[in-house]
C-alpha positions as CSV (number, residue, x, y, z in Angstrom):
1,M,88.3,65.9,47.1
2,S,91.1,63.4,49.6
3,N,92.6,60.6,47.7
4,V,92.3,57.2,48.6
5,R,95.1,56.9,50.5
6,D,94.4,59.8,52.7
7,I,91.0,58.4,53.0
8,I,92.1,54.9,54.3
9,A,95.0,56.4,56.0
10,K,92.7,58.7,58.2
11,A,90.6,55.7,58.7
12,L,92.6,53.6,60.0
13,G,94.5,56.6,62.2
14,E,91.2,57.0,64.5
15,G,91.0,53.3,65.4
16,R,88.3,52.7,62.9
17,S,88.0,49.5,60.3
18,K,84.9,50.3,58.2
19,L,84.9,53.4,56.1
20,L,82.0,55.9,56.7
21,E,79.8,55.9,53.6
22,H,80.8,59.2,52.1
23,E,84.7,58.2,52.4
24,A,83.7,54.8,50.6
25,Y,81.3,56.4,47.7
26,E,84.3,58.8,47.2
27,I,86.7,55.6,46.4
28,L,84.5,54.6,44.2
29,E,84.2,58.3,42.7
30,K,87.9,58.6,42.4
31,Y,88.1,55.0,39.9
32,G,85.5,55.8,37.8
33,L,82.5,53.7,39.1
34,P,79.0,54.6,39.1
35,A,78.3,55.9,42.7
36,P,75.4,57.9,43.8
37,K,74.6,61.8,43.6
38,Y,75.4,62.3,47.7
39,G,76.5,64.8,50.5
40,L,77.4,64.6,53.8
41,A,75.2,67.4,56.0
42,K,75.3,68.5,59.5
43,T,72.5,70.4,59.7
44,P,68.7,69.7,58.8
45,E,69.5,72.9,56.7
46,E,71.8,72.1,55.1
47,A,70.8,68.4,54.4
48,A,67.8,70.6,52.8
49,E,70.3,72.4,50.4
50,I,72.5,68.8,49.0
51,A,68.7,67.2,48.5
52,E,67.9,70.5,45.9
53,K,71.2,70.1,44.3
54,I,71.1,66.5,43.9
55,G,67.3,66.9,42.7
56,Y,64.4,64.6,44.1
57,P,63.9,62.1,45.6
58,V,66.9,61.7,48.1
59,V,67.0,58.9,51.0
60,L,68.7,60.1,54.5
61,K,71.0,57.6,56.4
62,I,73.3,58.1,59.4
63,V,77.2,58.4,59.1
64,S,78.3,56.8,62.2
65,P,81.4,54.8,62.9
66,D,79.5,53.0,65.8
67,I,76.2,52.0,63.7
68,V,76.3,49.0,62.3
69,H,72.3,48.4,60.9
70,K,70.9,51.9,60.4
71,S,67.2,50.6,60.0
72,D,67.7,49.3,63.6
73,V,68.1,52.1,65.1
74,G,65.6,54.9,62.7
75,G,68.4,55.8,60.8
76,V,67.2,55.6,57.5
77,I,64.4,57.3,55.3
78,L,63.7,56.7,52.3
79,N,62.0,59.0,49.1
80,L,61.8,62.3,50.3
81,N,60.8,64.5,47.9
82,S,61.2,68.6,49.1
83,A,63.1,70.5,51.2
84,K,60.3,70.7,53.9
85,E,60.3,66.4,53.8
86,V,64.3,66.3,54.0
87,K,64.7,69.1,57.3
88,E,62.1,66.9,59.2
89,A,63.5,63.5,57.9
90,F,67.4,64.5,59.5
91,N,65.2,65.6,63.1
92,K,63.8,62.3,62.9
93,I,66.8,60.5,62.2
94,M,68.8,62.2,65.0
95,G,65.8,62.1,67.4
96,N,65.8,58.3,66.6
97,V,69.6,57.4,67.2
98,K,70.2,59.8,70.4
99,E,66.9,57.7,71.8
100,K,67.9,54.2,70.5
101,A,72.3,54.5,70.6
102,P,72.7,57.8,73.0
103,K,76.4,56.9,72.8
104,A,76.9,56.4,68.9
105,K,79.3,59.1,68.0
106,I,77.6,61.1,64.9
107,A,79.6,62.4,61.5
108,G,76.3,63.6,60.0
109,I,74.1,62.7,57.7
110,L,74.3,61.7,54.6
111,V,72.0,62.3,51.8
112,Q,71.9,60.6,49.1
113,E,70.2,60.2,45.3
114,M,67.4,57.6,45.6
115,V,68.7,54.9,42.7
116,P,65.5,53.5,41.1
117,Q,64.7,50.2,42.0
118,D,66.1,47.8,39.0
119,L,67.6,44.4,38.3
120,E,69.9,44.0,41.9
121,V,73.6,42.6,41.5
122,I,76.6,42.2,43.7
123,V,80.0,42.9,43.4
124,G,82.1,42.1,46.3
125,A,85.8,41.5,46.9
126,T,88.1,39.8,49.2
127,R,91.5,39.0,50.8
128,D,92.4,35.2,51.1
129,P,94.5,34.1,53.0
130,I,96.2,31.7,50.2
131,F,94.9,33.5,46.8
132,G,95.2,37.1,48.2
133,P,92.3,39.2,46.6
134,V,89.6,37.9,45.1
135,V,86.7,39.2,43.3
136,M,83.2,37.7,43.4
137,F,79.7,38.3,41.6
138,G,76.3,37.6,41.8
139,L,72.9,38.4,41.2
140,G,71.4,40.2,44.2
141,G,68.7,39.2,46.8
142,V,67.4,35.7,47.0
143,F,70.0,34.8,44.5
144,V,73.5,35.3,46.5
145,E,71.6,34.9,49.9
146,V,69.6,31.5,49.3
147,L,70.9,30.2,46.3
148,R,74.7,31.3,46.4
149,D,75.0,31.6,42.7
150,V,78.2,33.6,42.3
151,S,81.2,33.2,40.7
152,F,85.0,34.6,41.6
153,R,88.2,35.3,39.9
154,V,91.5,36.0,41.4
155,V,92.7,40.0,41.4
156,P,94.3,40.9,38.8
157,L,91.3,40.7,36.4
158,T,91.2,40.6,32.6
159,E,87.9,42.2,30.8
160,E,87.4,38.4,29.6
161,D,87.6,37.2,33.2
162,A,84.4,39.9,34.2
163,Y,82.8,38.6,30.8
164,E,83.4,34.8,31.8
165,M,82.0,35.4,35.7
166,L,78.9,36.8,34.4
167,E,78.3,33.5,32.3
168,E,79.5,31.2,35.1
169,I,76.3,31.8,37.4
170,K,73.0,29.9,37.0
171,A,70.9,32.7,36.4
172,K,72.9,34.3,33.9
173,K,69.6,34.3,31.4
174,I,68.2,37.0,33.1
175,L,71.3,39.5,32.3
176,E,70.3,38.3,28.9
177,G,66.7,39.3,29.1
178,Y,64.1,36.6,29.5
179,R,60.6,37.2,29.5
180,H,59.1,40.6,30.7
181,I,63.0,41.0,31.4
182,K,65.1,43.3,29.3
183,P,68.2,42.6,28.7
184,R,70.7,44.3,30.8
185,D,73.8,46.4,30.7
186,K,76.5,43.7,31.1
187,K,79.2,46.4,29.5
188,A,78.4,48.8,33.1
189,I,78.4,45.2,35.0
190,V,82.0,44.7,33.7
191,K,83.4,47.9,34.5
192,I,82.3,47.9,38.0
193,I,84.2,44.6,38.3
194,L,87.1,45.6,36.9
195,G,87.2,48.7,38.7
196,V,87.0,46.5,42.1
197,S,90.0,44.6,40.9
198,K,91.5,47.9,40.9
199,I,90.7,49.3,43.8
200,M,91.4,45.6,45.7
201,E,95.4,45.6,43.8
202,E,96.1,49.0,44.7
203,N,94.8,49.3,48.4
204,P,96.3,46.8,50.2
205,E,94.5,48.2,53.4
206,I,91.1,47.0,52.1
207,S,90.3,43.9,53.4
208,E,86.9,43.7,52.1
209,L,84.7,45.8,49.7
210,D,80.8,45.3,49.3
211,L,78.8,46.6,46.8
212,N,75.7,45.6,47.5
213,P,73.0,46.5,45.5
214,I,74.1,47.7,42.3
215,M,71.2,48.3,40.2
216,V,71.8,47.3,36.8
217,F,69.9,49.2,34.3
218,P,68.5,48.0,30.4
219,E,71.3,47.5,28.2
220,G,73.3,51.1,27.2
221,Q,72.1,52.4,30.2
222,G,74.4,51.9,33.0
223,A,74.2,50.5,36.5
224,K,74.4,52.4,39.7
225,I,76.0,51.2,43.1
226,A,73.1,52.0,45.6
227,D,74.9,50.7,49.0
228,V,78.9,50.3,49.3
229,R,80.4,49.2,52.7
230,I,83.8,49.1,52.9
231,I,86.1,47.5,55.4
232,V,90.1,48.2,55.8
233,K,93.3,47.0,58.2
234,K,97.0,47.5,58.3
235,P,98.1,45.0,55.8
236,S,100.5,43.2,58.5
237,Q,97.5,42.8,60.9
């Protein structure tokens, strides 16, 4: 495993502003955040090997610095349950991308644990020109996209700050348990919020970070980050 500084330096050295998925997951792991199991494959056989180690079901995603929306180029296949399906999906994705984004540079295909569907939340961070790094929390899906039901804090955050963020959103009752929805693992969310605060504090080159969605399981069962986006730039820029 590379260290965080090396991962960021490599991206900037290659003129990239967006970290590739496996690089971003590696940073999350370094900070003890619950990333899914994953591996980068260059061949169908390698993809099947990684999938066997991870355990099924898995998802395959194209990894390219030139492709922003993977689904638009047929670069994502979900819910694969055998080595045969993984190999076929690998070849299908490569074919789709060759056809729809022929000039895209391909780093490989990410084989990732399929995170079980549950309550979705989002944790993000950005650098405000006045306040510096700011962390955001909200429930995922319609809550963040349509209702803008989110809370913010300036880095560095304390545990108390993180719990307050959970209390500030209008839909907080959903986290506490509502009708058929069991109470969610707030402690796991707080740990992720504090991890993001630390990442932003210690890495001035990271200008934006999005963990969306994070699946939050019932109390005591933790949470898992299903997708990540990290944008980097030289601090002087």
